[in-house]
C-alpha positions as CSV (number, residue, x, y, z in Angstrom):
1,M,-3.8,12.6,-29.6
2,A,-4.3,9.5,-29.6
3,E,-4.5,7.6,-26.4
4,Y,-2.5,4.6,-25.5
5,K,-2.8,1.6,-22.3
6,I,-0.4,-0.4,-22.0
7,K,-1.1,-4.6,-23.2
8,P,-1.0,-6.3,-20.2
9,G,-0.4,-10.3,-22.0
10,K,-1.5,-13.5,-19.9
11,I,0.9,-12.7,-16.6
12,G,-0.6,-9.1,-16.7
13,K,-4.6,-10.2,-17.2
14,K,-3.4,-13.0,-14.2
15,A,-2.8,-9.8,-12.5
16,I,-5.1,-7.5,-13.4
17,N,-8.3,-9.9,-12.5
18,T,-6.0,-11.0,-8.6
19,Y,-6.4,-7.8,-8.1
20,K,-9.9,-7.2,-9.3
21,N,-10.7,-10.1,-7.0
22,I,-8.8,-9.1,-3.6
23,E,-10.3,-5.5,-3.9
24,E,-13.8,-6.9,-4.8
25,R,-13.8,-9.4,-1.3
26,F,-12.1,-6.3,0.4
27,K,-15.4,-4.5,-0.5
28,E,-17.8,-7.5,0.4
29,T,-16.7,-7.3,4.4
30,F,-14.8,-3.4,4.9
31,L,-17.5,-1.5,3.1
32,E,-21.4,-1.3,3.0
33,E,-22.6,1.5,0.3
34,D,-23.1,5.2,1.3
35,E,-25.0,7.4,-1.1
36,T,-23.9,10.1,0.1
37,K,-20.3,10.6,0.5
38,E,-17.8,10.8,-3.3
39,G,-17.0,7.0,-3.6
40,G,-20.0,5.7,-2.5
41,Y,-18.7,3.2,0.2
42,R,-17.7,3.4,4.3
43,L,-16.2,1.7,6.4
44,K,-18.5,-0.2,8.4
45,T,-18.4,-0.3,12.3
46,G,-18.2,-2.0,15.1
47,K,-15.6,-5.1,14.9
48,T,-15.1,-5.0,11.6
49,E,-13.9,-1.5,11.8
50,K,-12.0,-2.3,14.7
51,A,-10.1,-5.5,11.9
52,V,-9.3,-3.0,9.6
53,V,-7.9,-0.5,10.6
54,R,-5.1,-3.3,13.2
55,A,-4.9,-4.9,9.6
56,Y,-3.8,-1.3,8.3
57,K,-2.0,-1.1,11.1
58,K,0.2,-3.8,10.9
59,I,0.1,-3.5,7.4
60,E,1.5,-0.3,7.6
61,D,4.3,-1.5,10.4
62,G,5.9,-3.7,8.3
63,V,6.2,-1.7,5.1
64,T,8.1,0.7,6.9
65,G,10.3,-2.1,8.8
66,A,11.4,-2.7,5.5
67,Y,12.2,0.0,4.5
68,K,14.1,1.7,7.6
69,K,16.4,-1.7,7.0
70,V,16.7,-1.1,3.2
71,E,17.8,2.7,4.4
72,N,20.1,1.1,7.2
73,A,21.7,-1.0,4.7
74,F,21.8,1.6,2.2
75,V,23.2,3.8,5.1
76,D,26.3,1.3,6.1
77,A,26.7,-0.2,2.5
78,F,27.8,3.4,1.2
79,L,28.3,6.4,3.5
80,E,30.1,6.8,6.7
81,K,29.3,9.6,9.2
82,T,32.4,12.6,8.4
83,D,34.2,14.7,11.3
84,D,32.8,18.3,12.0
85,E,36.5,19.0,11.0
86,E,35.8,17.7,7.4
87,K,32.5,19.0,6.6
88,K,34.2,22.5,6.5
């Protein structure tokens, strides 16, 4: 069976190149080569490690907070509480 991949087009190519640039800058800033690990890299330690953990935590909190807002808006818009009597 033949294998296929999507044609990215101009916008797709730009997005791919942007992602590759971000990935390279991340590797240069936060990773160092480690031939003993499967991926070949490990996280730099010290100040850099603390900065990465803080940045990741900030992103994670933002994503989690945004998800909770969407979930709450959905519940408010489409669901209503029922009494125990109605459940039966």
